[in-house]
C-alpha positions as MATLAB code, in Angstrom:
seq = 'MATSMDGELSDIQLACFNLGDKLFAVDIMRIREIILPQKLSNLPRSSELLDGVINLRGNVIPVMNMRRRFSMPVDPSGSAGKLLIVSLAKQMLALRVDDVMEVISVPVRDIKPPILLSSDVGMEFIVGVCLSNERVFMILNVDALLEPCDLPLS';
ca = [
     116.938   52.479   79.628;
     112.978   52.805   78.975;
     110.886   51.735   82.282;
     107.276   50.764   82.008;
     104.123   52.390   83.712;
     104.787   50.852   86.662;
     108.502   51.732   87.446;
     110.126   48.573   86.325;
     112.789   48.533   83.611;
     111.547   47.164   80.316;
     114.441   47.948   77.819;
     118.192   47.838   78.312;
     120.500   49.214   76.067;
     123.913   47.453   75.575;
     127.039   47.954   73.654;
     127.585   44.923   71.398;
     131.446   44.089   70.445;
     133.209   41.351   68.957;
     136.320   39.382   69.684;
     136.987   37.276   66.835;
     133.400   35.438   65.922;
     132.333   35.349   69.497;
     129.824   38.672   70.137;
     129.638   40.290   73.481;
     127.330   43.183   75.296;
     128.004   45.568   78.065;
     125.139   47.861   79.557;
     125.436   50.973   78.193;
     125.213   52.880   81.307;
     128.428   51.190   82.408;
     130.519   52.797   79.528;
     132.450   56.081   79.826;
     133.617   56.473   76.175;
     135.004   54.321   73.661;
     138.500   55.289   72.069;
     141.287   54.173   69.935;
     143.897   52.445   71.378;
     146.603   54.750   73.296;
     150.255   54.880   74.111;
     150.453   52.041   77.494;
     152.795   52.622   80.276;
     154.034   49.366   81.106;
     153.231   48.119   85.242;
     155.613   48.005   87.817;
     154.807   44.158   87.475;
     153.460   42.091   84.566;
     150.233   41.069   84.674;
     148.606   38.305   82.254;
     145.497   40.459   81.520;
     146.561   43.610   81.854;
     148.693   45.307   79.041;
     149.597   48.474   80.971;
     147.992   51.704   82.092;
     146.853   54.889   79.705;
     146.363   58.008   81.011;
     142.863   59.164   79.944;
     142.777   62.946   80.687;
     144.331   62.834   83.947;
     143.030   59.436   85.131;
     145.184   56.217   85.057;
     143.355   53.399   83.762;
     143.882   49.675   83.582;
     143.924   48.058   80.098;
     142.653   44.698   80.134;
     143.256   42.432   77.376;
     139.948   40.654   76.655;
     141.547   38.050   74.555;
     143.713   37.010   77.521;
     140.760   37.232   79.672;
     139.016   34.574   77.905;
     142.091   32.489   77.092;
     141.888   33.544   72.921;
     144.482   33.593   70.748;
     146.047   36.959   69.645;
     143.827   38.821   66.836;
     145.358   37.361   63.583;
     144.725   40.621   61.973;
     146.980   42.864   63.723;
     144.234   45.242   64.348;
     144.841   47.211   67.420;
     140.978   46.902   68.071;
     139.266   49.522   70.277;
     138.977   50.417   74.306;
     135.642   50.171   76.126;
     136.410   52.557   79.076;
     133.881   51.140   81.458;
     132.847   52.105   85.312;
     133.739   49.746   88.358;
     132.356   50.242   91.910;
     135.765   52.293   92.652;
     137.571   52.608   89.088;
     137.907   52.436   85.719;
     138.950   50.229   83.213;
     139.746   50.088   79.821;
     138.589   46.806   77.797;
     140.559   46.107   74.704;
     138.334   44.432   72.042;
     138.294   43.715   68.516;
     135.771   46.024   66.829;
     132.841   47.729   68.660;
     129.554   47.067   66.516;
     126.439   48.911   67.631;
     124.085   49.553   70.321;
     121.030   47.795   70.487;
     117.920   47.737   73.235;
     116.809   44.779   74.228;
     113.433   43.873   76.091;
     114.748   42.593   79.923;
     112.226   40.081   79.925;
     114.032   38.698   76.700;
     117.483   38.011   78.696;
     118.194   34.917   79.172;
     120.496   33.125   82.273;
     123.676   32.133   80.562;
     124.290   28.130   80.372;
     127.172   27.590   82.478;
     129.500   24.693   81.273;
     132.377   23.665   83.376;
     134.549   23.860   80.120;
     133.512   27.079   79.345;
     136.542   29.486   79.976;
     135.493   32.996   80.848;
     131.712   32.003   81.683;
     131.883   33.144   85.250;
     132.153   36.840   83.740;
     129.004   36.061   81.495;
     125.624   37.602   83.260;
     123.237   36.813   80.460;
     122.412   36.076   76.944;
     120.170   37.982   74.390;
     119.234   37.679   70.825;
     119.599   40.617   68.248;
     119.266   40.174   64.662;
     119.411   36.173   64.522;
     122.836   36.947   66.358;
     123.821   35.717   70.242;
     125.179   38.512   72.625;
     127.027   37.410   75.864;
     126.118   40.381   78.248;
     129.406   41.019   80.536;
     129.575   41.343   84.400;
     131.910   44.391   84.281;
     132.331   44.154   88.054;
     133.406   40.678   88.152;
     136.127   41.058   85.133;
     138.919   42.596   87.599;
     139.797   41.063   90.717;
     142.570   42.780   93.073;
     144.825   39.747   92.662;
     144.887   40.753   89.016;
     146.479   44.052   89.894;
     150.131   44.011   90.035;
     150.630   47.228   92.167;
     150.057   45.346   95.277;
];
């Protein structure tokens, strides 16, 4: 992140990933690490969004299938994808994505609000849209991805 002379945030770094042909980005400050998928442990009750949990150096982390979160079909390539380990307010969450592409730096002033159409599944999880190299990236609000009701542990 870069700040201007008056202390205002001027640039934000975003980690970009894809789900099929859809492009997304997450604030790099929210990402702990990016790893290859690991052996999953099943949850006590099934979940539509969570594939299970992983043990990452002693931390039990739920794994959210981002294709399911956005009501997308299973990846036809059968690729295992990647896991983005992100920090939420009270826990960590692994986001299963097709591939992590790059890190971009975007001027905050160039981030536009999302266009909210009632028929677009998942737009409630988008905080903004940005352009980089003629591509449009939807910026995720990682805090909105996991609701308490999504966890089958209760």
